[in-house]
C-alpha distance (Angstrom), angle and dihedral (degrees) to the residues before:
residue distance angle dihedral
M1 . . .
K2 3.79 . .
S3 3.79 118.3 .
W4 3.79 94.6 -101.1
A5 3.81 91.1 48.7
T6 3.80 90.6 48.4
F7 3.79 89.8 50.8
L8 3.81 91.6 51.7
F9 3.79 90.4 47.7
F10 3.82 92.0 55.8
V11 3.80 90.4 44.9
A12 3.80 88.3 53.7
L13 3.80 90.9 49.1
L14 3.81 92.3 50.3
V15 3.80 93.2 46.1
G16 3.80 90.7 46.0
A17 3.80 90.9 51.9
A18 3.82 91.9 46.6
L19 3.80 90.9 54.5
R20 3.82 96.9 41.7
L21 3.79 110.2 35.9
P22 3.83 109.2 45.6
D23 3.81 121.3 89.5
L24 3.81 96.7 -6.2
G25 3.80 89.5 170.8
N26 3.79 94.7 58.7
R27 3.80 95.2 115.8
P28 3.81 134.9 39.6
M29 3.79 120.3 -94.0
H30 3.79 114.9 -85.0
N31 3.82 117.5 -126.9
D32 3.79 92.2 -104.2
E33 3.79 92.8 47.8
A34 3.80 91.1 51.5
V35 3.81 92.9 48.7
N36 3.80 89.3 51.4
A37 3.80 90.5 46.5
I38 3.81 94.7 53.9
K39 3.81 89.7 49.9
F40 3.79 89.2 47.7
G41 3.80 90.1 53.3
A42 3.81 91.2 68.1
L43 3.81 90.1 52.3
W44 3.79 95.3 45.6
E45 3.80 96.5 44.1
R46 3.80 102.5 34.4
G47 3.79 106.6 11.4
E48 3.82 90.6 -114.2
Y49 3.80 123.6 143.0
R50 3.80 129.8 152.9
Y51 3.77 122.4 179.7
D52 3.80 111.0 -122.7
P53 3.83 112.9 -150.7
H54 3.82 91.3 -159.3
E55 3.81 103.0 50.6
Y56 3.80 147.2 4.3
H57 3.84 99.0 42.2
G58 3.81 124.0 -123.7
P59 3.80 135.0 -16.0
T60 3.82 103.6 -115.4
L61 3.81 94.2 86.7
H62 3.79 91.0 56.4
Y63 3.79 98.9 41.3
L64 3.80 95.5 44.3
T65 3.80 90.3 47.2
A66 3.82 88.4 51.3
V67 3.81 89.7 52.1
L68 3.81 91.1 49.6
C69 3.81 91.5 46.6
G70 3.79 89.8 50.4
I71 3.80 93.2 49.4
T72 3.81 92.7 48.3
G73 3.81 95.2 44.3
A74 3.80 96.0 -115.3
P75 3.82 118.1 -166.1
A76 3.80 128.3 -119.8
F77 3.79 117.4 -57.6
E78 3.81 93.4 -99.2
K79 3.80 89.6 59.4
L80 3.80 98.1 44.2
D81 3.78 115.5 115.1
E82 3.78 135.3 -156.1
T83 3.80 92.8 -103.0
R84 3.80 93.2 61.0
L85 3.80 92.8 50.2
R86 3.79 96.9 43.4
L87 3.79 92.2 50.2
I88 3.82 91.1 82.5
S89 3.83 90.5 58.9
A90 3.80 91.7 46.4
L91 3.81 90.4 52.0
A92 3.82 90.0 48.3
G93 3.80 88.6 53.5
L94 3.80 90.1 52.2
G95 3.79 88.9 46.2
L96 3.80 89.1 64.5
I97 3.80 88.1 60.7
L98 3.80 93.9 44.2
L99 3.81 91.5 54.8
V100 3.81 94.7 54.2
P101 3.86 96.5 86.3
F102 3.80 89.6 57.1
I103 3.80 90.5 64.5
R104 3.80 98.4 39.5
D105 3.81 93.0 114.0
E106 3.82 90.2 59.7
L107 3.81 94.0 43.9
G108 3.79 99.8 35.0
K109 3.80 122.6 -121.8
V110 3.81 94.4 -83.8
G111 3.78 91.5 45.0
A112 3.82 93.0 48.9
A113 3.80 92.1 51.0
A114 3.80 90.8 49.4
V115 3.81 92.2 48.4
A116 3.82 91.1 52.7
I117 3.83 90.9 51.9
F118 3.81 94.3 44.4
T119 3.80 92.1 48.4
A120 3.79 90.3 50.8
V121 3.81 95.3 53.8
S122 3.81 105.5 29.5
P123 3.84 105.1 125.4
L124 3.81 91.9 -143.4
M125 3.80 92.9 49.5
V126 3.79 92.9 46.6
F127 3.81 95.9 46.3
Y128 3.79 95.4 52.6
S129 3.80 93.1 40.4
R130 3.80 81.9 69.9
Y131 3.83 94.1 50.8
W132 3.81 122.5 88.8
I133 3.79 98.2 -135.4
H134 3.81 134.3 111.8
E135 3.78 101.3 -103.1
M136 3.80 100.9 83.0
L137 3.80 90.7 51.9
L138 3.81 89.3 49.7
V139 3.81 91.2 53.7
L140 3.82 91.4 46.9
F141 3.81 93.5 51.3
S142 3.82 90.6 44.3
F143 3.80 89.7 54.6
L144 3.80 91.1 46.2
A145 3.80 89.9 52.8
M146 3.81 89.9 48.7
V147 3.80 92.5 51.1
A148 3.81 93.4 46.5
V149 3.80 95.3 47.2
W150 3.79 94.0 49.9
R151 3.80 91.7 46.8
W152 3.80 87.7 49.6
M153 3.80 89.0 52.9
R154 3.80 90.2 54.8
K155 3.79 96.3 43.5
P156 3.82 121.0 14.5
R157 3.80 98.9 -137.5
W158 3.78 126.8 152.3
I159 3.82 92.9 -128.4
Y160 3.81 91.1 62.5
A161 3.80 91.6 47.6
L162 3.80 90.1 48.6
V163 3.82 93.5 50.2
A164 3.81 92.4 44.4
G165 3.80 92.7 52.5
A166 3.81 93.2 44.5
A167 3.80 91.4 48.4
I168 3.81 92.2 52.2
G169 3.80 88.9 47.5
L170 3.80 89.8 52.4
M171 3.80 89.5 49.3
Q172 3.80 89.6 55.2
A173 3.81 91.7 45.8
T174 3.80 90.4 51.1
K175 3.79 104.4 51.5
E176 3.79 138.0 -9.8
T177 3.81 91.3 -126.5
F178 3.80 89.8 74.4
V179 3.81 85.6 98.9
L180 3.81 88.8 67.4
A181 3.80 91.1 56.8
L182 3.81 90.8 47.0
S183 3.81 90.5 49.9
A184 3.80 91.1 51.5
A185 3.82 90.6 47.1
L186 3.80 90.4 51.2
A187 3.80 89.9 50.4
G188 3.81 89.0 54.2
G189 3.78 90.6 49.5
C190 3.80 92.0 51.2
V191 3.80 92.3 50.3
N192 3.79 90.4 49.6
A193 3.80 90.9 49.7
L194 3.80 92.2 50.9
W195 3.81 91.2 44.6
T196 3.80 90.1 51.3
Q197 3.79 91.0 55.2
A198 3.78 91.3 49.9
R199 3.81 94.7 42.0
P200 3.79 111.2 22.8
Q201 3.78 92.6 -178.9
A202 3.82 90.3 63.5
G203 3.79 95.9 47.4
T204 3.77 134.4 116.4
R205 3.79 122.3 -120.3
T206 3.78 113.0 -118.7
L207 3.80 109.1 -128.1
W208 3.78 100.2 169.8
T209 3.79 118.6 130.4
G210 3.78 128.8 -176.6
R211 3.80 93.0 -117.9
L212 3.81 94.0 53.2
V213 3.79 91.9 45.3
L214 3.80 87.8 55.0
V215 3.81 90.0 50.9
A216 3.81 90.4 52.8
A217 3.80 92.7 45.4
A218 3.82 91.2 48.9
A219 3.81 91.4 51.2
W220 3.79 91.2 48.9
G221 3.81 91.1 47.7
A222 3.80 92.8 48.4
I223 3.81 92.3 53.3
W224 3.82 90.8 46.6
L225 3.80 91.3 49.6
L226 3.80 96.0 47.1
F227 3.78 99.7 44.6
F228 3.79 102.3 37.1
S229 3.80 92.7 44.4
S230 3.82 88.0 51.9
F231 3.80 86.8 -119.1
F232 3.81 93.2 -49.0
Q233 3.82 96.1 -43.0
N234 3.82 100.3 99.8
W235 3.81 114.8 35.1
V236 3.81 91.6 172.7
G237 3.78 86.7 68.9
L238 3.79 90.2 74.0
M239 3.80 91.8 62.7
D240 3.79 90.8 39.3
S241 3.81 88.9 59.9
V242 3.82 86.2 65.9
R243 3.81 98.3 35.9
T244 3.79 90.1 55.2
Y245 3.80 93.6 81.2
E246 3.80 94.0 70.3
P247 3.83 95.8 62.9
W248 3.81 93.1 36.3
L249 3.79 92.2 52.2
R250 3.78 87.8 51.3
N251 3.81 91.7 49.0
A252 3.79 90.8 52.2
G253 3.81 91.5 62.8
D254 3.76 130.8 103.7
D255 3.81 94.5 -93.1
S256 3.83 94.0 65.1
I257 3.80 118.6 117.7
H258 3.80 85.2 -128.4
S259 3.80 95.5 57.1
Q260 3.79 107.8 135.0
P261 3.82 136.8 176.8
V262 3.80 121.5 -88.2
G263 3.80 94.0 -102.6
F264 3.81 94.9 52.1
Y265 3.82 96.9 111.5
W266 3.78 96.9 35.1
E267 3.78 94.0 53.3
R268 3.79 92.1 51.2
L269 3.76 94.3 45.0
F270 3.76 102.3 43.1
W271 3.81 112.0 17.5
F272 3.80 117.9 12.2
A273 3.79 107.7 164.2
P274 3.83 110.3 173.1
K275 3.77 118.8 -168.2
G276 3.78 108.4 -92.3
G277 3.83 92.1 1.0
L278 3.77 137.8 99.7
I279 3.79 120.9 -87.7
S280 3.80 114.7 -104.8
S281 3.79 119.3 -156.8
E282 3.81 142.5 158.8
A283 3.81 90.9 -175.2
L284 3.81 90.9 129.4
L285 3.80 88.7 68.6
L286 3.80 93.0 49.3
L287 3.81 92.9 50.4
L288 3.80 92.1 49.6
A289 3.81 90.5 44.1
L290 3.81 91.2 56.0
V291 3.80 89.6 52.8
G292 3.80 90.3 48.3
A293 3.80 92.9 47.3
L294 3.80 91.8 50.5
S295 3.80 91.0 52.8
G296 3.79 89.5 61.5
F297 3.79 90.7 62.4
V298 3.79 102.6 37.3
G299 3.80 91.8 49.3
N300 3.81 97.5 -118.4
R301 3.81 103.8 177.5
D302 3.82 94.1 178.8
S303 3.80 90.7 90.3
G304 3.80 90.8 74.2
G305 3.79 91.3 -130.4
R306 3.79 135.0 97.0
T307 3.78 117.0 -78.3
D308 3.80 92.3 -154.1
F309 3.81 90.6 57.7
V310 3.79 92.6 45.6
R311 3.79 90.8 49.5
W312 3.81 91.1 50.1
L313 3.81 91.1 45.6
A314 3.80 92.1 51.1
V315 3.80 92.9 52.6
Y316 3.81 91.7 43.0
T317 3.80 93.9 49.9
F318 3.77 99.2 45.9
S319 3.81 93.3 39.2
L320 3.80 89.4 54.5
A321 3.81 90.9 45.2
T322 3.81 90.4 50.8
I323 3.80 92.1 50.2
Y324 3.79 92.7 51.5
T325 3.81 91.4 43.9
I326 3.81 92.9 53.4
I327 3.82 96.5 45.4
P328 3.83 107.5 89.6
Y329 3.82 92.3 -144.9
K330 3.79 106.4 86.0
T331 3.78 134.9 167.8
P332 3.82 121.2 170.0
W333 3.80 95.9 -115.7
C334 3.80 90.8 60.5
A335 3.82 86.9 73.9
L336 3.81 90.7 68.7
G337 3.81 94.7 84.7
F338 3.77 99.3 55.5
H339 3.80 93.2 32.8
H340 3.78 89.1 60.4
G341 3.80 86.8 55.8
I342 3.81 88.8 51.1
I343 3.81 89.2 52.8
L344 3.81 91.4 51.7
L345 3.79 91.1 49.4
A346 3.82 90.3 46.2
G347 3.79 88.4 58.2
V348 3.82 88.9 54.8
G349 3.80 88.1 48.3
V350 3.81 90.1 55.3
A351 3.81 90.2 51.1
V352 3.80 91.3 50.5
G353 3.80 91.5 49.6
W354 3.80 93.0 45.0
H355 3.80 93.7 52.5
A356 3.80 91.0 43.4
C357 3.80 89.2 60.4
K358 3.80 102.3 80.3
S359 3.79 101.1 176.5
F360 3.81 127.9 67.8
T361 3.82 90.9 -122.1
A362 3.79 93.2 52.1
R363 3.80 91.8 49.9
M364 3.80 92.8 49.0
A365 3.80 90.2 50.4
F366 3.81 90.5 48.9
A367 3.81 91.1 47.9
F368 3.81 91.0 49.3
V369 3.82 92.2 53.0
L370 3.81 89.8 48.7
M371 3.80 91.4 49.9
I372 3.80 90.8 53.2
G373 3.80 90.3 48.7
V374 3.81 93.1 48.2
A375 3.80 91.3 47.7
H376 3.80 89.8 51.6
L377 3.80 91.6 50.3
G378 3.80 90.9 48.1
W379 3.79 91.5 49.8
Q380 3.80 90.7 51.1
A381 3.81 89.9 48.9
W382 3.81 91.4 51.8
R383 3.78 92.9 45.4
G384 3.80 93.3 48.7
S385 3.80 96.8 45.1
F386 3.80 101.0 38.1
E387 3.80 110.7 19.0
Q388 3.82 105.8 29.7
I389 3.79 99.2 31.3
S390 3.81 93.5 143.3
A391 3.80 102.3 16.5
R392 3.78 118.5 124.0
S393 3.81 87.8 -138.7
N394 3.81 86.5 70.4
P395 3.83 107.4 92.3
W396 3.82 92.1 -145.9
V397 3.79 97.9 50.7
Y398 3.79 105.4 103.7
S399 3.79 122.1 174.5
Q400 3.79 86.1 -27.7
T401 3.79 120.5 -175.2
S402 3.80 112.0 -107.4
P403 3.82 117.5 -117.1
D404 3.81 85.1 -128.6
L405 3.81 88.2 76.0
L406 3.80 88.2 72.0
N407 3.81 88.1 60.6
L408 3.81 87.9 57.2
V409 3.81 90.6 50.9
D410 3.82 90.5 49.4
A411 3.80 90.4 49.8
V412 3.82 91.7 51.1
E413 3.80 91.7 50.1
A414 3.79 92.4 47.3
V415 3.81 94.9 49.2
T416 3.81 96.1 43.1
G417 3.81 88.0 50.6
S418 3.82 87.0 68.7
G419 3.79 91.1 52.3
E420 3.78 133.1 27.2
G421 3.78 96.3 -29.6
T422 3.79 114.5 -147.2
A423 3.82 89.2 -5.6
S424 3.81 89.8 68.3
V425 3.79 117.6 123.2
I426 3.80 110.2 -120.2
Q427 3.79 127.0 -177.2
V428 3.80 116.4 -159.7
I429 3.79 116.1 -164.8
G430 3.77 118.6 -168.3
A431 3.77 123.0 178.0
N432 3.82 105.4 -120.4
D433 3.82 87.3 1.7
D434 3.79 89.7 -68.3
Y435 3.79 102.3 154.8
W436 3.80 104.2 108.6
P437 3.04 132.7 158.8
L438 3.82 89.4 29.6
P439 3.84 93.5 89.0
W440 3.80 87.4 65.7
Y441 3.79 94.5 48.7
L442 3.81 94.9 44.1
R443 3.80 96.8 42.2
Q444 3.81 92.2 116.4
Y445 3.84 90.2 64.6
P446 3.83 107.5 83.6
K447 3.81 92.3 -174.0
V448 3.79 97.8 57.0
G449 3.81 115.5 121.4
W450 3.78 129.1 -159.5
W451 3.79 120.2 -142.0
N452 3.78 142.7 160.2
H453 3.82 92.5 -148.4
W454 3.80 139.3 33.3
D455 3.80 114.0 -85.4
R456 3.81 109.7 -158.8
N457 3.80 91.5 -170.5
T458 3.81 91.7 68.0
S459 3.80 112.4 86.7
A460 3.77 96.0 -150.6
S461 3.78 123.0 177.9
L462 3.79 89.6 -151.6
V463 3.78 132.3 25.2
I464 3.80 121.4 -163.0
A465 3.79 109.2 -168.2
S466 3.77 134.8 173.5
A467 3.78 111.4 -110.9
E468 3.80 87.2 -125.5
S469 3.82 89.0 67.5
K470 3.84 90.4 64.4
L471 3.80 93.7 -155.1
G472 3.78 97.8 165.1
L473 3.82 91.3 -165.5
E474 3.79 92.5 162.2
A475 3.81 90.3 72.0
E476 3.81 90.0 63.6
G477 3.81 91.4 59.8
A478 3.82 98.9 -129.7
Y479 3.80 95.4 93.4
R480 3.77 139.0 40.3
M481 3.79 120.5 -143.6
V482 3.81 101.0 -135.1
G483 3.77 105.1 169.1
Y484 3.78 148.5 17.3
F485 3.79 115.6 -151.4
Q486 3.81 136.5 -179.2
L487 3.80 114.7 -121.7
R488 3.80 93.7 -178.0
P489 3.83 134.0 -33.6
Q490 3.83 109.5 -39.9
V491 3.83 92.7 -2.8
F492 3.81 117.6 102.9
M493 3.79 135.7 179.9
E494 3.80 128.9 -152.8
L495 3.80 123.3 -147.0
Y496 3.81 117.7 -144.0
V497 3.80 120.8 -173.4
E498 3.80 126.1 -165.2
R499 3.82 105.5 -102.4
H500 3.82 98.9 -120.7
L501 3.82 92.0 45.8
W502 3.78 89.8 51.1
E503 3.80 90.8 51.9
R504 3.82 91.0 51.1
Y505 3.77 89.6 49.4
L506 3.81 92.5 51.7
A507 3.81 90.8 47.2
S508 3.81 90.9 52.6
R509 3.77 93.8 55.5
P510 3.81 117.2 96.6
A511 3.79 115.3 -101.1
P512 3.78 114.3 -104.1
K513 3.77 114.6 -98.8
P514 3.81 115.2 -111.0
D515 3.79 117.0 -110.1
């Protein structure tokens, strides 16, 4: 890369780190993060992990987090914090920037520099780089596979085949939806093949050999074997990696609690206008991506990249976006895969625009507009990840845990400190088992029980119950209702404390100072 492009790449890396790494524990754990964390606890404490074909997705998140925790000297599970867990996602987000130089020949030098900057400041990319879920790893491994395959197509070397196969294996071991990305990639390959027949001068040389294909397949198979067998401890996991598609196909249907309208992703990405809030939009990236995608079909060589790659990328990106748009099951983080494709195409769009501006004045004007757009994206990323971390006006907040839940956790710790401490018996009652992420926050209490109804046979010192349960324990005289806390929007929990324990707690508090 030229000196100016190298400079922009390091700027992107620094900006990306500044938006991803600081204060990773600045919001409570989301439900999904907490579920992953409890499963991780068994791996970290006892070395136990079993792939579940019905829930939780693949094993890479847990094993790679365990590696990172081992390298950084993490404490016992009870002492782990959100920052330590979320660091793996933040590093994956930075990995997307670090991989950009390896695909600069396909994007062009201008396009690669733009992609690095856009990846660093994209609000969606930043927000979920600070979330301990599988999706950012899936996007990273997808990009790694993309880079390796296109390098393989330029030079048929075994190292590229090995990396490509391993990357696809890691995609599979991360999340079942990797098949959607592979389907979109295959669609791009088919379009390129048909385009090559129609326009031989725009084609791609085929550099596949049987030996290299076997290397890639062996790498993929090795990753599949290691991760899904829990490193030779759970052979059933290999079959479960295939069985998983039956429940996940069922979950993707219209009856899912996550069924959303067709425009769900597009509204959040390009025009999210909450009532009384500021408009959020990454429309600049979409506009540039459309320009970049078009250049792959009209044969615009001014971008400095490869038109065959751009053409493939355009089909891949919009095929993947179409698949996710059609599927009724939608969660905001699922947009990461195709949005990363949009970012790559936006970089090509910048290159096309830059080379179309022939005069110095035109280029400076174009650069100025881009700077304003990048600054706006960066501001949105900062606002969403540091100022509006739980606000419903943030397009990427989805069933987010309320910060008020931490007040409940503080109250539990304060009250139990006047009694039996972590040996206290606690009964948590959640209507329809809706009490997550409390298992993460109460993991130091070995005598906590999880219920969906009130069990009178349990002599609990504290009872945490969803307001929907309408227990009304205070009327019976044995408990005092001492707090009302928000779990997430429109979901509240009540804290009941055994009467004598509550009296001891009040007596232990310092007397108020006289005025």
